[in-house]
C-alpha positions in Angstrom: -19.6 4.2 5.9 -18.3 1.6 4.0 -19.1 -1.3 5.1 -16.4 -4.3 4.9 -17.3 -7.2 7.1 -20.1 -7.9 9.0 -19.0 -6.2 12.5 -16.6 -3.7 10.4 -17.2 -0.4 9.0 -15.1 2.4 7.8 -15.9 6.3 7.7 -15.5 8.0 4.0 -14.6 10.6 6.0 -11.8 8.7 6.5 -10.2 8.5 3.4 -9.0 11.5 1.0 -8.9 11.9 -2.3 -6.2 13.3 -5.5 -7.0 12.8 -8.6 -3.9 13.1 -11.2 -2.6 12.6 -14.8 -2.1 9.0 -16.0 0.7 7.7 -17.5 0.0 5.3 -20.4 -2.2 5.0 -23.4 -5.1 7.4 -23.7 -3.9 9.7 -26.6 -5.2 13.5 -26.1 -7.3 12.7 -23.0 -4.3 11.5 -21.1 -2.7 15.1 -21.2 -5.8 16.6 -20.6 -7.5 15.0 -17.5 -6.7 13.5 -14.2 -8.0 10.1 -14.5 -5.5 8.0 -11.8 -6.8 8.4 -8.9 -4.7 8.0 -5.3 -6.5 7.1 -2.5 -5.0 8.2 1.0 -6.4 6.3 4.2 -4.7 7.2 7.4 -4.6 4.2 9.3 -2.4 5.5 12.8 -5.9 7.7 12.9 -8.9 5.3 12.2 -11.4 3.6 14.1 -10.1 0.1 13.8 -8.8 -2.1 16.4 -5.6 -2.7 17.4 -4.7 -6.2 16.0 -6.0 -5.2 12.9 -4.1 -2.0 12.5 -1.0 -4.5 13.1 -1.9 -7.1 10.3 -3.1 -4.2 8.3 0.8 -2.4 8.4 1.8 -6.4 7.3 -0.7 -6.5 4.0 0.2 -3.3 3.0 3.8 -3.5 3.3 5.4 -0.6 0.9 2.0 0.8 0.5 1.9 2.3 3.7 4.0 5.2 4.4 6.1 6.2 8.0 3.5 8.2 9.1 0.9 5.4 9.0 -0.8 6.5 6.4 -1.7 4.0 3.6 -1.8 5.0 -0.5 -3.5 3.2 -2.9 -3.1 4.4 -6.6 -4.9 3.2 -9.5 -4.9 4.6 -13.3 -6.4 0.7 -14.6 -9.6 2.7 -16.7 -9.8 6.2 -18.9 -12.1 6.6 -16.1 -12.1 8.8 -13.0 -15.1 7.4 -11.2 -14.0 3.6 -12.5 -10.1 4.7 -11.1 -12.1 5.4 -7.7 -13.9 2.1 -7.6 -11.0 0.2 -8.5 -8.7 2.1 -5.3 -11.9 1.7 -2.9 -12.3 -1.9 -3.9 -8.3 -2.7 -3.1 -8.7 -1.3 0.5 -11.9 -3.0 1.3 -9.8 -6.2 0.4 -7.1 -5.7 2.4 -9.2 -4.5 4.6 -10.5 -8.0 4.9 -7.4 -9.8 4.0 -6.4 -7.6 7.3 -9.3 -8.7 9.3 -9.1 -12.2 9.3 -7.4 -13.7 12.3 -4.9 -16.2 11.8 -5.5 -19.4 12.9 -3.2 -20.2 15.9 -0.8 -23.2 15.9 -1.0 -26.3 17.8 2.7 -27.8 18.0 2.7 -31.5 18.0 5.7 -33.9 18.0 6.0 -36.2 15.3 5.4 -40.0 16.0 7.5 -43.0 15.8 6.2 -44.4 12.9 6.7 -41.1 10.8 10.4 -41.0 12.9 10.9 -44.7 11.3 9.9 -43.8 8.3 11.8 -40.8 7.5 14.7 -42.7 8.7 14.4 -45.2 6.7 14.7 -43.6 4.0 17.2 -41.5 4.5 19.2 -44.6 5.0 18.3 -45.9 2.0 18.9 -42.8 -0.1 22.5 -43.1 1.2 22.7 -46.3 -0.3 22.2 -44.9 -3.3 25.0 -42.2 -3.4 27.1 -44.6 -2.1 27.0 -46.5 -5.0 27.5 -43.7 -6.9 30.7 -43.2 -5.7 34.0 -43.5 -8.3 35.8 -46.5 -6.8 39.4 -47.0 -7.2 41.6 -49.9 -8.2 43.8 -50.0 -5.3 40.4 -51.4 -3.1 
């Protein structure tokens, strides 16, 4: 079990790993060894609360496929093990971000004083702009 928060954990069996050859620097090593890690996590089948799944879809963005599979890749280092750890950290961080429920906004009305200040600043700005206009000689 991978601990996400105090009340949330995911099963390691829900994660599918693929290792492919990484692009970029690495010399001959890049042509021989599959060091880039690709993590696949099926959000639709995972045992997660529904509200968390909805927020995860928003957080994941383009990393989520149409089938509901979250794909995270890492090819930052030359070590397969380190790339695997980085991809797992990205998943945990994404799930932590999605597990945070946004604070519910309470609608408020502006005070009378704030309305007055806003209208005064608008009229003051209007006067400033009026003084900038070019005046014709016929007036």
